[in-house]
C-alpha positions in Angstrom: 15.2 -15.8 27.9 13.6 -19.2 28.0 10.0 -19.7 28.8 8.3 -22.8 30.2 6.6 -25.0 27.6 3.3 -24.5 29.5 3.6 -20.8 28.6 4.1 -21.6 24.9 1.0 -23.8 24.7 -1.1 -20.9 26.0 -0.6 -19.2 22.6 -3.4 -19.9 20.1 -1.5 -19.8 16.8 -3.5 -20.7 13.7 -3.4 -20.5 9.9 -5.8 -17.9 8.5 -6.7 -16.9 4.9 -6.8 -13.2 4.1 -10.1 -12.4 2.5 -9.8 -8.6 2.4 -6.9 -6.2 2.8 -6.9 -2.4 2.6 -4.9 0.6 3.6 -6.2 2.4 6.7 -7.2 5.9 5.7 -4.9 8.5 7.3 -2.1 5.9 7.9 1.1 5.6 5.9 1.8 2.0 7.0 -1.3 0.3 8.4 -3.3 -2.4 6.6 -6.6 -3.7 7.8 -7.0 -7.4 7.1 -10.1 -9.5 7.3 -9.0 -13.1 8.0 -10.9 -16.4 7.7 -10.0 -19.0 10.3 -12.6 -21.5 9.2 -15.0 -21.3 12.1 -14.7 -17.5 12.4 -13.4 -14.3 10.8 -11.3 -11.7 12.6 -9.8 -8.3 11.8 -6.1 -7.7 12.0 -4.2 -4.5 11.9 -0.7 -4.8 10.6 2.1 -2.2 9.8 3.0 -3.9 6.5 2.2 -1.3 3.7 5.9 -0.6 3.1 6.5 -4.3 2.4 3.2 -5.5 0.8 0.5 -4.1 -1.4 -3.0 -5.1 -0.1 -3.8 -7.1 -3.3 -0.6 -9.2 -2.7 -2.1 -10.6 0.5 -5.7 -11.4 -0.5 -6.3 -15.1 -0.9 -3.1 -16.2 0.8 -2.7 -18.0 4.1 -0.5 -16.8 6.9 0.2 -17.6 10.5 -1.6 -15.6 13.2 -1.7 -15.4 17.0 -5.4 -15.3 18.1 -5.4 -14.9 21.8 -3.3 -11.8 22.3 -5.0 -8.9 24.2 -7.0 -6.9 21.6 -5.9 -3.3 21.0 -7.0 -0.4 18.8 -4.7 1.2 16.2 -6.0 4.4 14.7 -9.4 3.6 16.3 -9.7 0.2 14.7 -9.6 -3.0 16.8 -7.0 -5.6 16.0 -8.3 -9.0 17.0 -5.3 -11.1 16.0 -1.7 -10.6 15.0 0.0 -11.9 11.8 3.5 -13.3 12.3 6.4 -12.0 10.3 10.2 -12.5 10.1 12.6 -9.5 9.8 16.2 -9.9 8.9 19.1 -7.5 9.9 18.6 -5.5 6.7 15.0 -4.8 7.4 13.5 -7.2 4.9 10.1 -8.5 6.1 8.4 -11.8 5.2 5.1 -13.0 6.5 5.1 -16.5 8.0 3.0 -18.9 5.9 2.5 -22.7 5.8 4.8 -24.6 3.5 1.8 -26.8 2.3 -1.8 -25.9 1.8 -3.6 -26.6 5.1 -7.1 -25.8 6.1 -7.9 -22.4 7.5 -8.0 -22.5 11.3 -5.3 -25.2 11.5 -3.5 -25.0 14.8 0.3 -24.4 14.9 1.8 -26.8 17.4 
């Protein structure tokens, strides 16, 4: 399905640096990330524990969608969503910038 370009530009996609990452108590797969976008910090909930250890994510930059409707997972609000690629074999890789760019940089 194709979407109009005007719909795509409505997405606020930015680079964020993970400052903190921890497993959510009582969950087998959820991580709570605190992400710095330069002008603000946000919390992201991500089902990544089977693919990444929390300490592997801290200090790294990834691509996030900031203007999705917020939702709660296990009672904790997710304020943005990290983007990931998954292949046919179930391998997951978080999307990250090829070069070091400033936190908060907009994806266009």
